[in-house]
C-alpha positions in Angstrom: 13.8 -32.4 22.8 17.7 -32.1 22.7 19.4 -30.5 25.4 23.3 -29.2 25.4 25.5 -30.5 28.0 28.3 -28.3 28.9 31.5 -29.1 31.0 32.9 -25.7 31.8 36.3 -24.4 32.2 38.0 -24.7 29.1 39.3 -21.7 27.1 38.6 -21.4 23.6 41.4 -21.5 20.8 41.6 -21.6 17.1 39.1 -20.3 14.1 35.5 -20.2 13.5 33.5 -19.6 10.5 30.6 -17.2 10.7 27.6 -17.9 8.7 25.2 -15.8 6.8 23.0 -13.5 8.9 19.6 -14.9 9.7 18.1 -11.5 9.6 19.1 -11.0 6.1 18.6 -14.4 4.7 14.8 -14.3 5.6 13.7 -11.2 4.2 15.8 -12.2 1.1 14.1 -15.6 0.6 10.9 -13.7 1.0 12.0 -11.0 -1.7 12.1 -13.6 -4.3 8.2 -13.6 -4.3 8.6 -10.2 -6.1 9.8 -11.9 -9.4 8.6 -14.7 -11.6 12.3 -15.4 -12.5 14.5 -17.6 -10.2 16.6 -16.0 -7.4 19.8 -17.8 -6.0 21.1 -16.8 -2.5 24.6 -17.6 -1.4 26.0 -17.8 2.2 22.5 -18.8 3.6 22.6 -20.3 7.0 21.1 -23.7 7.7 18.9 -22.7 10.7 15.3 -23.9 11.6 14.0 -20.3 10.7 15.4 -20.8 7.0 13.7 -24.2 6.7 10.6 -23.0 8.1 10.8 -20.1 5.4 11.5 -22.6 2.6 8.6 -24.6 3.7 6.4 -21.5 3.4 7.5 -20.6 0.0 7.0 -24.3 -1.2 3.4 -24.2 0.4 2.5 -21.2 -1.7 3.7 -23.2 -4.8 7.1 -21.7 -5.2 10.2 -24.0 -5.8 12.6 -23.4 -2.9 15.6 -25.9 -2.6 19.3 -26.0 -1.5 21.3 -26.4 -4.2 23.3 -29.6 -4.8 21.4 -31.6 -2.4 21.1 -35.1 -3.9 23.7 -36.5 -1.5 22.6 -34.7 1.6 23.1 -31.1 2.9 26.4 -29.8 1.9 26.3 -26.1 0.6 24.7 -22.9 1.6 23.1 -21.7 -1.7 19.2 -21.6 -2.2 17.5 -21.0 -5.5 13.6 -20.2 -5.1 11.4 -19.9 -8.4 8.2 -18.3 -7.6 6.9 -18.5 -11.1 4.4 -20.8 -10.1 3.0 -19.4 -6.9 -0.9 -20.4 -6.5 -1.7 -19.6 -3.0 -0.7 -16.2 -1.7 -1.4 -17.2 1.9 0.9 -17.8 4.9 -1.1 -20.1 7.3 -0.8 -20.0 11.1 0.6 -23.8 11.0 3.8 -22.4 9.2 4.5 -19.0 10.9 3.4 -19.7 14.6 7.2 -20.1 15.7 8.7 -17.1 13.4 7.7 -13.6 13.4 9.7 -12.9 10.2 7.0 -14.8 8.2 5.3 -11.3 8.1 7.8 -10.6 5.5 5.8 -12.2 2.8 3.2 -9.8 3.1 4.7 -6.9 1.3 6.0 -9.1 -1.6 2.8 -10.9 -2.0 1.0 -7.5 -2.4 3.0 -5.9 -4.7 3.0 -8.9 -7.2 -0.1 -10.5 -6.9 -2.4 -7.4 -5.4 -3.4 -9.7 -2.5 -2.0 -11.3 0.5 -3.6 -13.5 3.4 -1.1 -13.6 6.4 -1.3 -15.0 9.7 -0.5 -12.6 12.6 3.2 -14.0 13.6 4.8 -15.7 16.3 8.3 -16.2 17.5 10.1 -15.4 20.8 8.0 -14.1 23.7 10.3 -11.5 24.4 7.7 -8.6 24.3 5.3 -7.0 22.1 6.2 -6.7 18.4 3.2 -5.3 16.9 2.7 -5.3 13.0 0.7 -2.1 12.9 3.4 -0.1 11.4 3.4 -2.7 8.3 -0.3 -2.4 8.1 -0.2 1.6 8.1 2.6 1.8 5.6 0.8 -0.5 3.1 -2.4 1.4 3.7 -0.7 4.7 2.8 0.1 2.9 -0.5 -3.3 2.2 -1.1 -3.9 -1.5 0.0 -7.0 -2.4 1.5 -6.3 -4.4 4.8 -8.3 -6.0 7.6 -7.5 -8.4 10.5 -10.0 -11.1 10.9 -9.5 -14.4 13.0 -5.9 -13.8 13.5 -5.2 -13.3 9.7 -4.1 -10.0 8.0 -6.4 -9.8 4.8 -4.6 -7.4 2.2 -5.7 -6.4 -1.5 -4.4 -4.0 -3.8 -5.9 -5.4 -6.9 -4.0 -4.7 -10.0 -7.4 -3.6 -11.7 -7.4 -0.5 -9.8 -3.9 0.5 -9.9 -2.3 -1.8 -7.5 0.0 -0.1 -4.8 1.1 3.5 -5.1 4.1 5.3 -3.9 3.7 7.2 -0.8 5.7 9.2 2.0 5.4 6.9 5.0 7.0 7.9 8.4 6.8 5.0 10.8 5.9 6.0 14.6 9.0 3.8 15.7 12.0 2.5 14.0 11.1 -1.2 12.8 13.5 -3.4 11.0 10.7 -5.8 9.7 8.5 -2.7 8.9 11.1 -0.9 6.9 12.1 -4.3 5.0 8.3 -5.1 4.1 7.7 -1.7 3.0 10.8 -1.6 1.2 10.2 -4.6 -0.9 6.3 -3.5 -1.4 7.6 -0.2 -2.8 9.7 -1.8 -5.5 6.7 -2.5 -7.4 4.5 0.2 -6.6 3.6 2.9 -9.1 5.6 6.4 -8.5 7.9 7.3 -5.6 7.9 5.9 -2.1 10.0 7.5 0.7 10.3 5.6 3.9 11.2 8.1 6.7 12.4 6.8 10.3 13.6 3.8 8.5 15.7 1.3 10.3 19.6 1.1 9.3 20.7 -2.2 10.5 23.3 -3.7 7.8 20.5 -6.6 6.8 18.6 -3.8 5.4 21.1 -2.4 2.8 22.0 -5.9 2.1 18.4 -6.7 1.3 18.1 -3.5 -0.9 21.4 -4.4 -2.8 19.6 -7.7 -3.7 16.4 -5.6 -4.8 18.7 -3.3 -7.0 20.5 -6.3 -8.6 16.7 -7.7 -9.8 16.2 -4.3 -11.1 14.9 -2.0 -8.1 15.4 1.6 -8.0 16.6 2.3 -4.6 18.5 5.2 -2.9 19.4 6.0 0.7 19.3 2.5 2.1 21.4 2.2 5.3 20.1 5.8 6.2 16.9 7.0 8.1 15.3 8.1 4.7 14.9 5.6 1.7 13.7 6.6 -1.8 12.2 3.9 -3.9 11.0 4.6 -7.4 8.7 1.9 -8.6 9.2 -0.3 -11.5 6.8 -2.4 -13.5 8.6 -5.7 -12.9 11.7 -7.5 -11.1 14.1 -10.0 -12.9 16.5 -12.4 -11.7 19.9 -11.1 -10.6 22.6 -11.8 -12.9 24.6 -13.6 -10.2 24.1 -15.3 -6.8 23.3 -12.6 -4.4 25.9 -13.4 -1.1 24.0 -12.8 2.3 25.9 -10.4 4.5 27.7 -12.2 7.6 25.6 -12.6 10.6 26.8 -9.8 13.1 24.7 -11.4 16.2 26.5 -14.8 15.8 30.0 -13.0 15.5 29.0 -11.1 18.6 28.0 -14.1 20.6 31.4 -15.7 19.7 33.3 -12.7 20.9 31.4 -12.9 24.1 32.0 -16.4 24.6 35.8 -15.7 24.2 35.5 -12.6 26.5 33.9 -14.9 29.3 35.8 -17.9 29.0 39.2 -16.6 27.7 41.2 -17.8 24.8 42.6 -16.7 21.5 40.0 -17.0 18.3 39.7 -15.5 14.9 36.1 -15.3 13.5 36.4 -16.1 9.7 33.8 -14.1 7.3 32.9 -11.9 10.0 32.4 -7.8 9.5 33.7 -5.7 12.4 32.3 -2.7 10.9 28.8 -4.1 11.8 29.8 -4.6 15.5 31.3 -1.1 16.5 29.0 -0.6 19.5 29.4 -4.1 20.8 33.3 -4.2 20.0 33.8 -0.9 21.7 32.0 -2.5 25.0 34.2 -5.4 24.7 37.5 -3.4 24.7 36.2 -1.5 27.7 35.9 -4.7 29.1 39.6 -5.4 28.8 39.2 -7.8 25.8 41.7 -7.3 22.8 40.1 -7.1 19.6 41.8 -6.6 16.0 40.1 -7.0 12.7 40.4 -6.9 8.7 37.8 -6.5 6.2 36.4 -10.3 6.7 37.9 -11.3 9.9 38.0 -10.4 13.6 40.5 -11.7 16.1 39.5 -11.8 19.7 41.9 -12.6 23.0 41.1 -12.6 26.6 42.7 -13.8 29.7 41.4 -13.3 33.4 38.3 -11.9 34.3 36.8 -8.9 32.2 35.7 -5.6 33.8 32.1 -5.1 34.2 30.6 -3.1 31.5 27.3 -0.9 31.5 25.5 -0.4 28.3 21.8 0.6 27.0 20.2 -1.1 24.0 18.9 0.8 21.2 18.5 1.2 17.4 21.7 0.3 15.1 24.3 1.7 15.1 23.9 1.7 18.9 24.0 -1.5 21.1 21.9 -4.2 19.5 19.1 -5.6 21.7 20.1 -9.0 20.3 23.4 -9.0 21.9 21.9 -7.8 25.5 21.6 -11.5 27.0 25.1 -12.4 25.8 26.6 -9.3 27.4 24.9 -10.0 30.5 26.5 -13.4 30.7 29.9 -11.9 30.7 29.1 -9.5 33.1 28.1 -12.4 35.3 31.4 -13.3 35.9 33.1 -9.8 35.5 35.2 -7.8 38.0 32.7 -5.2 39.3 29.1 -4.3 39.0 27.3 -3.1 35.6 23.5 -1.7 34.6 21.9 -3.0 31.7 19.1 -1.0 30.3 16.9 -2.7 27.7 14.8 -0.2 25.8 13.6 -2.1 23.0 11.7 -5.0 24.4 9.8 -5.0 27.7 10.1 -8.9 28.4 13.9 -9.3 27.3 15.1 -10.1 30.9 13.7 -13.7 30.9 17.3 -15.4 30.7 18.0 -13.6 34.4 16.0 -16.3 36.4 18.1 -19.2 34.4 21.5 -17.2 35.2 20.6 -16.9 38.6 20.3 -20.9 38.9 23.9 -20.8 37.9 25.0 -18.5 40.6 24.7 -15.1 39.0 23.9 -11.9 41.2 21.4 -9.9 39.3 18.7 -7.6 40.4 15.9 -6.4 38.1 14.1 -3.2 38.3 11.4 -2.9 35.0 13.7 -2.7 32.2 17.2 -2.2 33.9 19.2 -5.0 35.6 22.2 -4.5 37.7 24.6 -7.2 37.5 27.5 -7.8 40.2 30.0 -10.2 38.7 31.2 -13.3 40.8 34.6 -15.3 40.4 32.7 -18.2 39.5 29.2 -19.8 38.3 28.1 -23.3 39.0 26.6 -25.9 36.6 23.0 -26.5 36.7 20.1 -27.3 34.4 18.6 -24.4 32.7 15.9 -23.5 30.4 16.2 -21.6 27.3 13.4 -18.9 27.0 14.2 -17.3 23.7 16.8 -17.3 20.9 19.4 -14.8 22.5 18.7 -16.0 25.8 19.6 -19.5 24.9 23.0 -18.1 23.7 23.5 -16.4 27.1 23.1 -19.6 28.8 25.7 -21.4 26.7 28.1 -18.9 27.4 27.4 -18.9 31.1 27.8 -22.8 30.9 31.2 -22.5 29.2 32.4 -20.8 32.3 30.6 -22.7 34.9 32.1 -25.3 37.1 30.8 -28.8 36.7 28.1 -29.5 34.2 25.4 -27.4 32.8 22.5 -28.6 30.7 20.6 -26.2 28.5 17.2 -27.4 27.7 14.8 -26.1 25.0 17.5 -25.6 22.5 15.0 -25.5 19.8 15.2 -21.8 20.3 19.0 -21.8 19.7 18.7 -23.5 16.4 16.2 -20.7 15.0 19.4 -18.7 15.0 22.7 -20.4 15.3 24.3 -22.7 12.8 25.4 -25.7 14.5 26.8 -23.7 17.6 27.8 -26.7 19.5 30.0 -28.1 16.6 31.6 -24.7 16.2 32.3 -24.3 19.9 33.6 -28.0 20.5 36.1 -26.8 17.4 37.7 -24.3 19.5 38.2 -26.5 22.4 34.8 -26.3 24.5 33.7 -29.5 26.2 30.0 -29.4 24.8 27.7 -31.9 23.0 24.2 -32.3 22.1 22.4 -35.0 24.1 18.9 -36.5 24.6 17.3 -35.5 27.9 
């Protein structure tokens, strides 16, 4: 099992390319199941979760491959042809490490009238129930039961298939919104999704679906209207996946902590308003254009308090990275986590590096120290692993980050990108 070895103390300088968004790529790969024509996606990040999704699609009978791979992995374009799907099933063996596998449920049910999907796995950051997915699909006429760890869903075409409905989820759910949005594109009549999630990845998914012939309005707001159509077709051109705002935010935090001058290419500042506002509050200089962000930092940042919430508020996926910045900041800051109940598991690892953090329920008080001290730490989830890398960049001596398979699920060659900015970091065998 690989580790990252980091020798801290270097500032970051140069340019880094931001990959396509994992949280857009996964639902859009699943959206290809809605049509029997080939779908081509560009700017697909090379991540473990993407590889798992492609394997899952192939297991169903679809062709899902990187374009131009004869001489090895080079590009970021994927072509999915789901015309030969024979098994509308997502087995446990393929989804146990990835919660996003639930996103095949809506497309399979809408197109084939049935689906068997294992209850998902993923990061152990708290309860992320799929009851809102099930509730919404049942409102559209699906017959659903949960047996032996599997969701068994039916909406036979002979009985009319899925039907449009007005659906109000009990909470804002990103994957729930995406699943119901995809299912509604082939349902009879109109579906209205109330309390819909508004993350940038959702309008990106909607734009892909619209290019395939779906009729959708209101995407990017809390109320989405979908008028079902009989079938979807291939997009006229490859759909380019939106940049990964969380990867961009992670690099912004890395520079805020380590210092330096870095330009992020292919990044969208308008998707990071809340995070950028907090970085500026910390004393970091940020300028941006339509597809780039420049971050400049010197000296210790100021500690900043924040509270996670649904988009467009401060993202829970940036909480751990900002905590790492606060660990070496001047002053104290309070962090309130409102989305996931177990998302402070990185705290104990940061403490091993010399951080000063006190946790009370879903609130953490971080008092910055002048320097951290390198140690061996263990990644507990995807974003926690990123926080440990950031802390390692500023810690004295060597830091070893173990269990970085979590990192590989959501970051495309992070160590190579950081090394290109001047960091002393390498992937090693333990």
